[in-house]
All heavy atoms as TSV, in Angstrom:
chain	resi	resn	atom	element	x	y	z
A	1	MET	N	N	8.699	-2.183	22.632
A	1	MET	CA	C	9.281	-3.308	21.976
A	1	MET	C	C	8.282	-4.449	21.926
A	1	MET	O	O	7.522	-4.624	22.852
A	1	MET	CB	C	10.527	-3.802	22.743
A	1	MET	CG	C	11.199	-4.992	22.096
A	1	MET	SD	S	12.739	-5.295	22.887
A	1	MET	CE	C	12.582	-7.054	23.140
A	2	SER	N	N	8.240	-5.125	20.825
A	2	SER	CA	C	7.377	-6.327	20.694
A	2	SER	C	C	8.138	-7.514	20.047
A	2	SER	O	O	9.014	-7.290	19.270
A	2	SER	CB	C	6.088	-5.976	19.888
A	2	SER	OG	O	6.428	-5.872	18.528
A	3	ILE	N	N	7.671	-8.649	20.452
A	3	ILE	CA	C	8.177	-9.874	19.914
A	3	ILE	C	C	7.099	-10.665	19.229
A	3	ILE	O	O	6.041	-10.785	19.875
A	3	ILE	CB	C	8.881	-10.697	20.942
A	3	ILE	CG1	C	10.086	-9.939	21.591
A	3	ILE	CG2	C	9.364	-12.035	20.396
A	3	ILE	CD1	C	10.693	-10.578	22.765
A	4	ARG	N	N	7.273	-11.037	17.979
A	4	ARG	CA	C	6.281	-11.788	17.245
A	4	ARG	C	C	5.013	-11.082	17.177
A	4	ARG	O	O	4.922	-9.946	16.730
A	4	ARG	CB	C	6.195	-13.210	17.757
A	4	ARG	CG	C	7.467	-13.947	17.593
A	4	ARG	CD	C	7.369	-15.372	18.052
A	4	ARG	NE	N	6.486	-16.130	17.182
A	4	ARG	CZ	C	6.534	-17.336	16.956
A	4	ARG	NH1	N	7.411	-18.032	17.508
A	4	ARG	NH2	N	5.707	-17.967	16.105
A	5	SER	N	N	3.835	-11.625	17.570
A	5	SER	CA	C	2.606	-11.011	17.434
A	5	SER	C	C	2.269	-9.985	18.446
A	5	SER	O	O	1.167	-9.354	18.412
A	5	SER	CB	C	1.501	-12.122	17.435
A	5	SER	OG	O	1.483	-12.773	18.664
A	6	GLY	N	N	3.243	-9.622	19.234
A	6	GLY	CA	C	3.103	-8.510	20.143
A	6	GLY	C	C	2.892	-7.208	19.433
A	6	GLY	O	O	2.470	-6.154	20.014
A	7	ALA	N	N	3.239	-7.126	18.177
A	7	ALA	CA	C	3.045	-5.994	17.425
A	7	ALA	C	C	1.620	-5.537	17.351
A	7	ALA	O	O	1.218	-4.346	17.181
A	7	ALA	CB	C	3.600	-6.081	15.965
A	8	PHE	N	N	0.697	-6.458	17.477
A	8	PHE	CA	C	-0.795	-6.229	17.462
A	8	PHE	C	C	-1.023	-5.230	18.693
A	8	PHE	O	O	-1.846	-4.318	18.541
A	8	PHE	CB	C	-1.625	-7.434	17.626
A	8	PHE	CG	C	-1.725	-8.208	16.314
A	8	PHE	CD1	C	-0.798	-9.193	15.952
A	8	PHE	CD2	C	-2.774	-7.986	15.439
A	8	PHE	CE1	C	-0.906	-9.889	14.732
A	8	PHE	CE2	C	-2.903	-8.639	14.239
A	8	PHE	CZ	C	-1.957	-9.674	13.948
A	9	ALA	N	N	-0.513	-5.447	19.797
A	9	ALA	CA	C	-0.733	-4.611	20.961
A	9	ALA	C	C	-0.191	-3.199	20.794
A	9	ALA	O	O	-0.925	-2.221	21.069
A	9	ALA	CB	C	-0.099	-5.172	22.223
A	10	LEU	N	N	1.048	-3.107	20.166
A	10	LEU	CA	C	1.535	-1.799	19.854
A	10	LEU	C	C	0.647	-1.054	18.809
A	10	LEU	O	O	0.424	0.148	18.910
A	10	LEU	CB	C	2.905	-1.907	19.325
A	10	LEU	CG	C	4.033	-2.427	20.263
A	10	LEU	CD1	C	5.368	-2.481	19.562
A	10	LEU	CD2	C	4.069	-1.611	21.509
A	11	ALA	N	N	0.131	-1.801	17.829
A	11	ALA	CA	C	-0.665	-1.277	16.854
A	11	ALA	C	C	-2.023	-0.718	17.379
A	11	ALA	O	O	-2.494	0.370	17.089
A	11	ALA	CB	C	-0.976	-2.292	15.655
A	12	GLU	N	N	-2.633	-1.548	18.273
A	12	GLU	CA	C	-3.865	-1.124	18.844
A	12	GLU	C	C	-3.761	0.087	19.690
A	12	GLU	O	O	-4.641	0.903	19.849
A	12	GLU	CB	C	-4.501	-2.325	19.670
A	12	GLU	CG	C	-4.937	-3.475	18.833
A	12	GLU	CD	C	-6.079	-3.210	17.891
A	12	GLU	OE1	O	-6.939	-2.318	18.271
A	12	GLU	OE2	O	-6.089	-3.773	16.775
A	13	ALA	N	N	-2.538	0.266	20.300
A	13	ALA	CA	C	-2.314	1.415	21.129
A	13	ALA	C	C	-1.967	2.660	20.299
A	13	ALA	O	O	-1.793	3.792	20.819
A	13	ALA	CB	C	-1.175	1.133	22.055
A	14	GLY	N	N	-1.803	2.502	19.031
A	14	GLY	CA	C	-1.519	3.609	18.131
A	14	GLY	C	C	-0.006	3.896	18.028
A	14	GLY	O	O	0.411	4.929	17.453
A	15	LEU	N	N	0.826	3.116	18.632
A	15	LEU	CA	C	2.236	3.369	18.694
A	15	LEU	C	C	2.951	3.142	17.380
A	15	LEU	O	O	4.134	3.538	17.195
A	15	LEU	CB	C	2.885	2.553	19.800
A	15	LEU	CG	C	2.394	2.897	21.185
A	15	LEU	CD1	C	2.985	1.878	22.216
A	15	LEU	CD2	C	2.787	4.338	21.569
A	16	LEU	N	N	2.379	2.451	16.447
A	16	LEU	CA	C	3.036	2.132	15.159
A	16	LEU	C	C	2.601	3.041	13.991
A	16	LEU	O	O	3.052	2.844	12.959
A	16	LEU	CB	C	2.789	0.635	14.757
A	16	LEU	CG	C	3.265	-0.408	15.782
A	16	LEU	CD1	C	3.042	-1.790	15.295
A	16	LEU	CD2	C	4.883	-0.213	15.925
A	17	ASP	N	N	1.667	3.867	14.295
A	17	ASP	CA	C	1.067	4.790	13.171
A	17	ASP	C	C	2.248	5.461	12.477
A	17	ASP	O	O	3.075	6.138	13.124
A	17	ASP	CB	C	0.111	5.728	13.717
A	17	ASP	CG	C	-1.233	5.109	14.186
A	17	ASP	OD1	O	-1.369	3.884	13.957
A	17	ASP	OD2	O	-1.994	5.828	14.817
A	18	GLY	N	N	2.269	5.310	11.209
A	18	GLY	CA	C	3.254	5.977	10.391
A	18	GLY	C	C	4.669	5.413	10.448
A	18	GLY	O	O	5.576	6.016	9.917
A	19	ARG	N	N	4.872	4.300	11.091
A	19	ARG	CA	C	6.162	3.675	11.248
A	19	ARG	C	C	6.257	2.334	10.533
A	19	ARG	O	O	5.246	1.689	10.320
A	19	ARG	CB	C	6.430	3.414	12.697
A	19	ARG	CG	C	6.504	4.636	13.694
A	19	ARG	CD	C	6.594	4.105	15.076
A	19	ARG	NE	N	6.672	5.142	16.033
A	19	ARG	CZ	C	7.746	5.543	16.579
A	19	ARG	NH1	N	8.906	5.046	16.302
A	19	ARG	NH2	N	7.773	6.523	17.489
A	20	PRO	N	N	7.471	1.866	10.249
A	20	PRO	CA	C	7.611	0.507	9.698
A	20	PRO	C	C	7.628	-0.423	10.966
A	20	PRO	O	O	8.005	-0.063	12.067
A	20	PRO	CB	C	8.960	0.564	9.043
A	20	PRO	CG	C	9.753	1.571	9.847
A	20	PRO	CD	C	8.729	2.649	10.209
A	21	ALA	N	N	7.148	-1.667	10.720
A	21	ALA	CA	C	7.184	-2.640	11.809
A	21	ALA	C	C	7.128	-4.002	11.170
A	21	ALA	O	O	6.901	-4.200	9.978
A	21	ALA	CB	C	5.925	-2.519	12.648
A	22	THR	N	N	7.469	-5.012	11.971
A	22	THR	CA	C	7.382	-6.430	11.500
A	22	THR	C	C	6.762	-7.251	12.636
A	22	THR	O	O	6.594	-6.822	13.738
A	22	THR	CB	C	8.834	-6.977	11.179
A	22	THR	OG1	O	8.663	-8.160	10.372
A	22	THR	CG2	C	9.721	-7.160	12.367
A	23	THR	N	N	6.354	-8.491	12.189
A	23	THR	CA	C	5.745	-9.496	13.129
A	23	THR	C	C	6.088	-10.800	12.492
A	23	THR	O	O	6.717	-10.884	11.412
A	23	THR	CB	C	4.261	-9.206	13.299
A	23	THR	OG1	O	3.822	-10.036	14.343
A	23	THR	CG2	C	3.524	-9.392	12.054
A	24	HIS	N	N	5.553	-11.851	13.149
A	24	HIS	CA	C	5.789	-13.196	12.605
A	24	HIS	C	C	5.129	-13.304	11.209
A	24	HIS	O	O	3.995	-12.767	11.042
A	24	HIS	CB	C	5.195	-14.217	13.561
A	24	HIS	CG	C	5.563	-15.621	13.208
A	24	HIS	ND1	N	4.895	-16.400	12.295
A	24	HIS	CD2	C	6.605	-16.357	13.677
A	24	HIS	CE1	C	5.397	-17.558	12.223
A	24	HIS	NE2	N	6.509	-17.595	13.026
A	25	TRP	N	N	5.819	-13.984	10.310
A	25	TRP	CA	C	5.268	-14.018	8.951
A	25	TRP	C	C	3.910	-14.621	8.775
A	25	TRP	O	O	3.194	-14.267	7.895
A	25	TRP	CB	C	6.288	-14.760	8.044
A	25	TRP	CG	C	6.447	-16.181	8.385
A	25	TRP	CD1	C	7.346	-16.740	9.161
A	25	TRP	CD2	C	5.653	-17.262	7.865
A	25	TRP	NE1	N	7.155	-18.129	9.308
A	25	TRP	CE2	C	6.157	-18.488	8.457
A	25	TRP	CE3	C	4.639	-17.369	6.938
A	25	TRP	CZ2	C	5.544	-19.694	8.212
A	25	TRP	CZ3	C	4.071	-18.682	6.710
A	25	TRP	CH2	C	4.583	-19.764	7.336
A	26	GLN	N	N	3.532	-15.488	9.665
A	26	GLN	CA	C	2.195	-16.056	9.620
A	26	GLN	C	C	1.014	-15.182	9.878
A	26	GLN	O	O	-0.078	-15.374	9.496
A	26	GLN	CB	C	2.181	-17.283	10.597
A	26	GLN	CG	C	2.884	-18.430	10.178
A	26	GLN	CD	C	2.789	-19.597	11.114
A	26	GLN	OE1	O	2.753	-19.383	12.360
A	26	GLN	NE2	N	2.751	-20.790	10.579
A	27	VAL	N	N	1.349	-14.012	10.628
A	27	VAL	CA	C	0.279	-13.084	10.915
A	27	VAL	C	C	0.514	-11.657	10.293
A	27	VAL	O	O	-0.275	-10.757	10.555
A	27	VAL	CB	C	0.011	-13.038	12.413
A	27	VAL	CG1	C	-0.456	-14.281	13.036
A	27	VAL	CG2	C	1.297	-12.560	13.171
A	28	SER	N	N	1.495	-11.591	9.495
A	28	SER	CA	C	1.827	-10.214	8.951
A	28	SER	C	C	0.726	-9.702	8.055
A	28	SER	O	O	0.357	-8.517	8.140
A	28	SER	CB	C	3.153	-10.218	8.181
A	28	SER	OG	O	3.113	-11.063	7.103
A	29	ASP	N	N	0.082	-10.557	7.237
A	29	ASP	CA	C	-1.068	-10.042	6.348
A	29	ASP	C	C	-2.202	-9.668	7.227
A	29	ASP	O	O	-2.856	-8.604	6.958
A	29	ASP	CB	C	-1.489	-11.110	5.414
A	29	ASP	CG	C	-0.463	-11.401	4.290
A	29	ASP	OD1	O	0.381	-10.536	4.065
A	29	ASP	OD2	O	-0.496	-12.489	3.730
A	30	GLN	N	N	-2.478	-10.406	8.287
A	30	GLN	CA	C	-3.591	-10.034	9.097
A	30	GLN	C	C	-3.344	-8.709	9.835
A	30	GLN	O	O	-4.245	-7.924	9.977
A	30	GLN	CB	C	-3.731	-11.093	10.197
A	30	GLN	CG	C	-4.928	-10.874	11.188
A	30	GLN	CD	C	-5.027	-11.970	12.211
A	30	GLN	OE1	O	-4.214	-12.938	12.265
A	30	GLN	NE2	N	-5.895	-11.782	13.104
A	31	LEU	N	N	-2.175	-8.443	10.307
A	31	LEU	CA	C	-1.826	-7.256	11.007
A	31	LEU	C	C	-1.928	-6.072	10.059
A	31	LEU	O	O	-2.520	-4.979	10.337
A	31	LEU	CB	C	-0.394	-7.264	11.525
A	31	LEU	CG	C	0.097	-6.044	12.299
A	31	LEU	CD1	C	-0.805	-5.755	13.538
A	31	LEU	CD2	C	1.587	-6.136	12.731
A	32	GLN	N	N	-1.472	-6.198	8.783
A	32	GLN	CA	C	-1.615	-5.148	7.810
A	32	GLN	C	C	-3.040	-4.776	7.493
A	32	GLN	O	O	-3.395	-3.621	7.340
A	32	GLN	CB	C	-0.854	-5.484	6.532
A	32	GLN	CG	C	-0.685	-4.322	5.558
A	32	GLN	CD	C	0.152	-3.197	6.105
A	32	GLN	OE1	O	1.375	-3.265	6.036
A	32	GLN	NE2	N	-0.452	-2.132	6.526
A	33	ARG	N	N	-3.895	-5.788	7.417
A	33	ARG	CA	C	-5.324	-5.571	7.140
A	33	ARG	C	C	-5.992	-4.887	8.280
A	33	ARG	O	O	-6.800	-3.980	8.094
A	33	ARG	CB	C	-6.012	-6.926	6.802
A	33	ARG	CG	C	-5.818	-7.471	5.450
A	33	ARG	CD	C	-6.699	-8.570	5.120
A	33	ARG	NE	N	-6.738	-9.616	6.118
A	33	ARG	CZ	C	-5.904	-10.662	6.131
A	33	ARG	NH1	N	-4.989	-10.820	5.161
A	33	ARG	NH2	N	-6.010	-11.603	7.034
A	34	ARG	N	N	-5.697	-5.290	9.505
A	34	ARG	CA	C	-6.259	-4.679	10.699
A	34	ARG	C	C	-5.888	-3.328	10.936
A	34	ARG	O	O	-6.603	-2.463	11.468
A	34	ARG	CB	C	-6.033	-5.544	11.920
A	34	ARG	CG	C	-6.898	-6.767	11.990
A	34	ARG	CD	C	-6.639	-7.580	13.200
A	34	ARG	NE	N	-6.850	-6.870	14.499
A	34	ARG	CZ	C	-6.678	-7.431	15.602
A	34	ARG	NH1	N	-6.245	-8.701	15.749
A	34	ARG	NH2	N	-6.910	-6.744	16.730
A	35	CYS	N	N	-4.585	-2.978	10.618
A	35	CYS	CA	C	-3.993	-1.705	10.958
A	35	CYS	C	C	-3.279	-1.136	9.717
A	35	CYS	O	O	-2.031	-1.200	9.653
A	35	CYS	CB	C	-3.016	-1.881	12.135
A	35	CYS	SG	S	-3.743	-2.658	13.568
A	36	PRO	N	N	-3.970	-0.544	8.809
A	36	PRO	CA	C	-3.347	-0.022	7.612
A	36	PRO	C	C	-2.598	1.283	7.786
A	36	PRO	O	O	-1.977	1.791	6.865
A	36	PRO	CB	C	-4.542	0.122	6.626
A	36	PRO	CG	C	-5.719	0.422	7.493
A	36	PRO	CD	C	-5.418	-0.410	8.753
A	37	SER	N	N	-2.550	1.839	9.001
A	37	SER	CA	C	-1.880	3.109	9.206
A	37	SER	C	C	-0.392	3.024	9.305
A	37	SER	O	O	0.320	4.052	9.539
A	37	SER	CB	C	-2.458	3.772	10.468
A	37	SER	OG	O	-2.176	2.934	11.623
A	38	PHE	N	N	0.184	1.829	9.144
A	38	PHE	CA	C	1.665	1.737	9.173
A	38	PHE	C	C	1.996	0.609	8.217
A	38	PHE	O	O	1.160	-0.168	7.730
A	38	PHE	CB	C	2.200	1.448	10.601
A	38	PHE	CG	C	1.775	0.179	11.204
A	38	PHE	CD1	C	2.504	-1.015	11.048
A	38	PHE	CD2	C	0.596	0.153	11.889
A	38	PHE	CE1	C	2.036	-2.170	11.556
A	38	PHE	CE2	C	0.082	-1.055	12.399
A	38	PHE	CZ	C	0.897	-2.224	12.318
A	39	GLU	N	N	3.343	0.481	7.885
A	39	GLU	CA	C	3.841	-0.491	6.950
A	39	GLU	C	C	4.378	-1.716	7.626
A	39	GLU	O	O	5.335	-1.605	8.332
A	39	GLU	CB	C	4.908	0.158	6.125
A	39	GLU	CG	C	5.515	-0.794	5.101
A	39	GLU	CD	C	6.726	-0.275	4.337
A	39	GLU	OE1	O	7.093	0.945	4.607
A	39	GLU	OE2	O	7.353	-1.028	3.587
A	40	VAL	N	N	3.718	-2.853	7.409
A	40	VAL	CA	C	4.257	-4.112	7.907
A	40	VAL	C	C	5.330	-4.607	6.887
A	40	VAL	O	O	5.051	-4.752	5.723
A	40	VAL	CB	C	3.133	-5.187	8.077
A	40	VAL	CG1	C	3.717	-6.497	8.490
A	40	VAL	CG2	C	2.067	-4.648	9.073
A	41	GLN	N	N	6.499	-4.911	7.427
A	41	GLN	CA	C	7.564	-5.467	6.630
A	41	GLN	C	C	7.754	-6.895	6.985
A	41	GLN	O	O	8.531	-7.256	7.896
A	41	GLN	CB	C	8.850	-4.584	6.859
A	41	GLN	CG	C	8.716	-3.167	6.486
A	41	GLN	CD	C	9.921	-2.341	6.677
A	41	GLN	OE1	O	10.901	-2.778	7.347
A	41	GLN	NE2	N	9.928	-1.165	6.166
A	42	PRO	N	N	7.054	-7.820	6.278
A	42	PRO	CA	C	7.026	-9.230	6.762
A	42	PRO	C	C	8.290	-10.050	6.572
A	42	PRO	O	O	8.462	-11.066	7.168
A	42	PRO	CB	C	5.903	-9.851	5.842
A	42	PRO	CG	C	5.914	-8.964	4.655
A	42	PRO	CD	C	6.268	-7.579	5.122
A	43	ASN	N	N	9.210	-9.553	5.736
A	43	ASN	CA	C	10.442	-10.268	5.409
A	43	ASN	C	C	11.682	-9.874	6.300
A	43	ASN	O	O	12.790	-10.114	5.982
A	43	ASN	CB	C	10.832	-10.180	3.961
A	43	ASN	CG	C	9.789	-10.844	3.160
A	43	ASN	OD1	O	9.186	-11.882	3.475
A	43	ASN	ND2	N	9.503	-10.263	1.976
A	44	ARG	N	N	11.369	-9.093	7.349
A	44	ARG	CA	C	12.408	-8.606	8.209
A	44	ARG	C	C	12.449	-9.375	9.549
A	44	ARG	O	O	11.380	-9.733	10.059
A	44	ARG	CB	C	12.154	-7.120	8.497
A	44	ARG	CG	C	12.136	-6.210	7.341
A	44	ARG	CD	C	13.495	-5.709	6.870
A	44	ARG	NE	N	14.292	-5.059	7.846
A	44	ARG	CZ	C	14.231	-3.752	8.167
A	44	ARG	NH1	N	13.484	-2.899	7.559
A	44	ARG	NH2	N	15.061	-3.347	9.111
A	45	MET	N	N	13.625	-9.577	10.093
A	45	MET	CA	C	13.731	-10.252	11.412
A	45	MET	C	C	13.401	-9.297	12.505
A	45	MET	O	O	12.824	-9.623	13.499
A	45	MET	CB	C	15.109	-10.862	11.572
A	45	MET	CG	C	15.384	-12.108	10.808
A	45	MET	SD	S	14.188	-13.444	11.102
A	45	MET	CE	C	14.542	-13.816	12.768
A	46	PHE	N	N	13.827	-8.032	12.325
A	46	PHE	CA	C	13.438	-6.991	13.282
A	46	PHE	C	C	13.456	-5.619	12.571
A	46	PHE	O	O	14.055	-5.473	11.530
A	46	PHE	CB	C	14.394	-6.961	14.514
A	46	PHE	CG	C	15.823	-6.520	14.078
A	46	PHE	CD1	C	16.244	-5.205	14.159
A	46	PHE	CD2	C	16.768	-7.427	13.696
A	46	PHE	CE1	C	17.491	-4.809	13.873
A	46	PHE	CE2	C	18.066	-7.037	13.394
A	46	PHE	CZ	C	18.424	-5.697	13.458
A	47	VAL	N	N	12.731	-4.717	13.190
A	47	VAL	CA	C	12.735	-3.310	12.637
A	47	VAL	C	C	13.007	-2.403	13.884
A	47	VAL	O	O	12.331	-2.458	14.879
A	47	VAL	CB	C	11.401	-2.928	12.032
A	47	VAL	CG1	C	11.355	-1.427	11.677
A	47	VAL	CG2	C	11.135	-3.757	10.832
A	48	ASP	N	N	14.050	-1.603	13.795
A	48	ASP	CA	C	14.428	-0.667	14.816
A	48	ASP	C	C	14.037	0.721	14.272
A	48	ASP	O	O	14.689	1.219	13.426
A	48	ASP	CB	C	15.934	-0.779	15.122
A	48	ASP	CG	C	16.388	0.159	16.244
A	48	ASP	OD1	O	15.610	1.066	16.618
A	48	ASP	OD2	O	17.509	0.001	16.694
A	49	ASP	N	N	13.032	1.306	14.829
A	49	ASP	CA	C	12.613	2.646	14.426
A	49	ASP	C	C	12.792	3.610	15.577
A	49	ASP	O	O	11.879	4.344	16.004
A	49	ASP	CB	C	11.143	2.628	13.895
A	49	ASP	CG	C	10.802	3.906	13.217
A	49	ASP	OD1	O	11.588	4.344	12.371
A	49	ASP	OD2	O	9.712	4.430	13.481
A	50	GLY	N	N	13.988	3.661	16.133
A	50	GLY	CA	C	14.257	4.616	17.224
A	50	GLY	C	C	13.741	4.057	18.565
A	50	GLY	O	O	14.314	3.110	19.156
A	51	ASP	N	N	12.631	4.634	19.058
A	51	ASP	CA	C	12.067	4.212	20.306
A	51	ASP	C	C	11.090	3.046	20.225
A	51	ASP	O	O	10.592	2.613	21.226
A	51	ASP	CB	C	11.449	5.437	20.970
A	51	ASP	CG	C	10.346	6.044	20.207
A	51	ASP	OD1	O	10.295	5.825	19.002
A	51	ASP	OD2	O	9.517	6.705	20.783
A	52	ILE	N	N	10.876	2.516	19.006
A	52	ILE	CA	C	9.925	1.398	18.818
A	52	ILE	C	C	10.766	0.279	18.062
A	52	ILE	O	O	11.331	0.551	17.067
A	52	ILE	CB	C	8.700	1.747	17.983
A	52	ILE	CG1	C	7.846	2.836	18.724
A	52	ILE	CG2	C	7.884	0.551	17.690
A	52	ILE	CD1	C	7.153	2.364	19.912
A	53	LEU	N	N	10.787	-0.913	18.684
A	53	LEU	CA	C	11.441	-2.065	18.120
A	53	LEU	C	C	10.397	-3.163	17.962
A	53	LEU	O	O	9.678	-3.423	18.845
A	53	LEU	CB	C	12.505	-2.572	19.007
A	53	LEU	CG	C	13.672	-1.544	19.206
A	53	LEU	CD1	C	13.975	-1.390	20.650
A	53	LEU	CD2	C	14.868	-1.995	18.385
A	54	THR	N	N	10.323	-3.790	16.751
A	54	THR	CA	C	9.488	-4.885	16.556
A	54	THR	C	C	10.323	-6.063	15.986
A	54	THR	O	O	11.300	-5.844	15.305
A	54	THR	CB	C	8.348	-4.607	15.661
A	54	THR	OG1	O	8.815	-4.096	14.393
A	54	THR	CG2	C	7.343	-3.619	16.268
A	55	SER	N	N	9.924	-7.343	16.340
A	55	SER	CA	C	10.733	-8.439	15.777
A	55	SER	C	C	9.752	-9.536	15.385
A	55	SER	O	O	8.604	-9.700	15.880
A	55	SER	CB	C	11.676	-8.976	16.867
A	55	SER	OG	O	11.026	-9.560	17.871
A	56	ALA	N	N	10.299	-10.369	14.495
A	56	ALA	CA	C	9.469	-11.540	14.038
A	56	ALA	C	C	9.798	-12.666	14.920
A	56	ALA	O	O	9.161	-13.695	14.924
A	56	ALA	CB	C	9.870	-11.858	12.547
């Protein structure tokens, strides 16, 4: 689980590969550029993808 920009840590660990995720809108573009192996959904408050949860 990550809150706000904590999604960067999950992405760096490879836990978001192939999954949808979200983060704070101010850094969503940066996250998508750094980690193109998953889909950043910047207009979502949270994304629940089973065992991985991300929130803005």
